[in-house]
C-alpha positions in Angstrom: 155.4 130.7 94.9 158.3 133.1 95.1 159.8 134.3 98.4 158.2 137.7 97.8 154.8 136.2 97.3 155.2 134.1 100.5 156.1 137.2 102.5 153.2 139.1 101.1 150.8 136.2 102.0 152.2 136.2 105.5 151.8 140.0 106.0 148.6 140.3 103.9 146.9 136.8 103.9 144.5 136.1 101.0 140.9 136.9 101.9 137.6 136.0 100.3 136.6 139.1 98.3 133.0 138.8 99.4 133.1 138.0 103.1 136.7 138.8 103.9 137.4 135.4 105.5 141.1 134.6 105.6 142.0 131.8 103.2 145.0 129.6 102.5 145.2 130.8 99.0 143.6 133.4 96.7 140.0 132.6 95.8 136.5 132.5 97.0 135.5 130.7 100.3 133.3 127.7 100.1 130.3 129.5 101.7 130.3 132.3 99.3 130.9 130.1 96.3 127.7 128.2 97.1 125.6 131.3 97.8 126.8 133.9 95.3 124.4 135.1 92.5 126.1 133.3 89.6 124.8 134.2 86.2 125.0 130.6 85.0 125.5 129.4 81.4 122.2 131.0 80.2 123.1 134.5 81.2 126.9 134.7 81.5 127.2 135.9 77.8 125.1 138.6 76.2 125.1 141.2 73.5 125.6 144.9 74.1 124.8 147.8 71.7 126.9 147.6 68.6 127.0 143.7 68.4 129.5 143.7 71.3 129.5 140.6 73.4 130.3 140.5 77.1 130.8 137.7 79.6 130.4 138.0 83.4 130.2 135.3 86.1 128.0 137.1 88.6 124.9 139.2 88.9 125.5 142.6 90.4 123.4 142.1 93.5 123.7 141.0 97.1 127.1 139.8 98.2 128.6 140.2 94.7 127.6 143.9 94.6 129.0 144.5 98.1 132.2 142.8 97.3 132.7 144.8 94.1 131.9 148.0 95.8 134.5 147.3 98.6 137.1 146.5 95.9 136.3 149.6 93.9 135.7 152.3 96.5 136.9 151.1 99.9 140.6 150.3 99.2 140.2 146.5 99.0 142.8 146.2 96.2 143.7 142.7 97.3 140.3 141.5 96.0 141.5 142.2 92.5 143.3 138.8 92.3 140.4 136.5 93.2 137.9 138.6 91.3 140.2 138.6 88.3 140.3 134.8 88.6 136.6 134.7 88.2 136.8 136.9 85.1 139.5 134.7 83.6 137.5 131.5 84.1 134.3 133.0 82.6 136.1 134.6 79.7 137.9 131.3 79.0 134.6 129.4 79.1 132.5 131.8 77.0 135.0 133.6 74.8 137.8 131.1 74.2 139.6 131.6 70.9 138.1 135.0 70.3 140.9 137.2 71.6 144.7 137.3 71.6 145.2 140.5 73.6 143.8 141.8 77.0 143.3 145.4 78.0 141.1 147.2 80.5 138.8 150.2 80.8 141.1 152.8 82.5 140.2 155.3 85.2 141.2 159.0 84.8 144.6 160.2 86.2 142.7 162.1 88.9 140.7 159.2 90.0 143.8 157.0 89.9 145.6 159.4 92.3 142.7 159.5 94.6 142.0 155.7 94.7 145.6 154.6 94.5 144.9 151.9 91.9 142.9 151.2 88.7 140.5 148.4 89.6 140.0 147.2 86.0 143.7 147.0 85.5 144.1 144.8 88.6 141.3 142.6 87.2 143.0 142.4 83.8 146.4 141.6 85.3 145.0 139.0 87.6 143.1 137.3 84.7 146.3 137.3 82.6 148.3 135.7 85.3 146.0 132.6 85.0 147.0 132.6 81.3 150.7 133.3 81.7 150.1 136.5 79.7 150.5 140.3 80.3 147.7 142.8 79.5 148.5 145.8 77.3 147.6 149.4 78.1 145.7 150.2 74.9 143.3 152.9 76.2 143.6 156.1 78.3 140.9 158.2 79.8 141.2 161.9 78.7 138.1 163.4 80.4 137.3 163.1 84.1 133.5 162.7 83.6 131.1 162.1 86.5 130.8 158.5 87.7 128.5 156.3 85.7 127.1 154.9 88.9 125.3 158.2 89.5 123.4 157.9 86.2 120.4 155.5 85.7 119.4 156.0 82.1 121.2 154.4 79.2 121.2 157.6 77.1 122.7 159.6 79.9 125.4 157.0 80.4 126.3 157.0 76.7 126.5 160.8 76.7 128.6 160.8 79.9 131.4 158.6 78.4 131.3 160.0 74.8 134.8 161.0 73.8 136.2 160.3 77.2 138.7 157.7 76.0 141.4 157.5 73.3 143.8 154.9 72.1 147.0 155.0 74.2 149.1 153.2 71.6 147.3 153.1 68.2 150.1 151.1 66.6 149.7 148.4 69.2 146.0 148.0 68.5 146.3 147.2 64.8 145.0 143.8 63.9 144.5 142.7 67.5 141.5 140.7 68.8 141.0 142.4 72.1 139.4 141.3 75.4 138.3 144.4 77.2 138.0 144.0 81.0 135.9 146.1 83.4 134.5 145.6 86.9 130.7 145.9 86.2 128.5 146.1 83.2 125.2 148.0 83.6 124.0 149.4 80.2 127.3 148.6 78.5 127.8 152.3 77.5 131.4 152.5 78.8 132.4 149.2 77.2 130.8 150.2 73.9 132.6 153.6 73.9 136.0 151.9 74.6 135.4 149.2 72.0 134.6 151.9 69.4 137.9 153.6 70.1 139.8 150.3 69.8 138.0 149.5 66.5 138.7 152.9 65.1 142.4 152.4 66.0 142.5 149.2 64.0 141.4 146.4 66.3 140.2 143.4 64.3 137.7 142.5 67.0 136.7 143.4 70.5 134.9 141.2 73.2 134.4 142.1 76.8 134.4 140.6 80.3 133.4 141.9 83.7 133.0 140.6 87.2 129.3 141.3 87.3 126.4 142.4 85.3 123.2 144.3 86.2 120.3 141.9 86.9 117.7 141.3 84.2 114.4 143.1 84.6 116.0 146.5 85.4 115.2 149.2 82.9 118.9 149.8 82.2 119.8 146.2 81.8 121.3 145.1 78.5 119.5 142.5 76.4 120.6 138.8 77.0 122.7 137.2 74.2 
């Protein structure tokens, strides 16, 4: 650990992203680890529209949902590291060997100014730290559309994100096998739109990972893989 990291830990000690308990190091506390709604091997990898596969370690419910919402909307940027660690572990277990580049679903410039950080970028960077890698900014958001969380139906979500993204550096996408990171997967509309942009820009393959996925049984839940 560097001196800077030690000072940051002293001023801003690591906390469990789900219960906010102060920890000795970044991660999830023992209590939450035993009680969180883990997807498990049977449901941690599934197929989205367009034959796009996605991995996620948690169901988006209960403490997992509350933790993600705090991270995304309540300024809990420090949760990005432990949550990104969960994404890294799940992606390594379920998608190992299928990607050589990591990127993320970006927020719009306006939302970035308001929030102060891009939550998916924090997740991607945290995941890459576990792999001694650095994510690439391959996408940019060009339309500040309404939040997907306000839309329930899959078709409405697909229309909402249509043409909202473009390749930030098309030459950097050519021939890449990309892992696309986001915070939550509901219908998969946003991930599918971004994956389509990457493929059109020349990506050889795209797979996805998120912190959590919508529980099965909901009308807007994607089919299991």
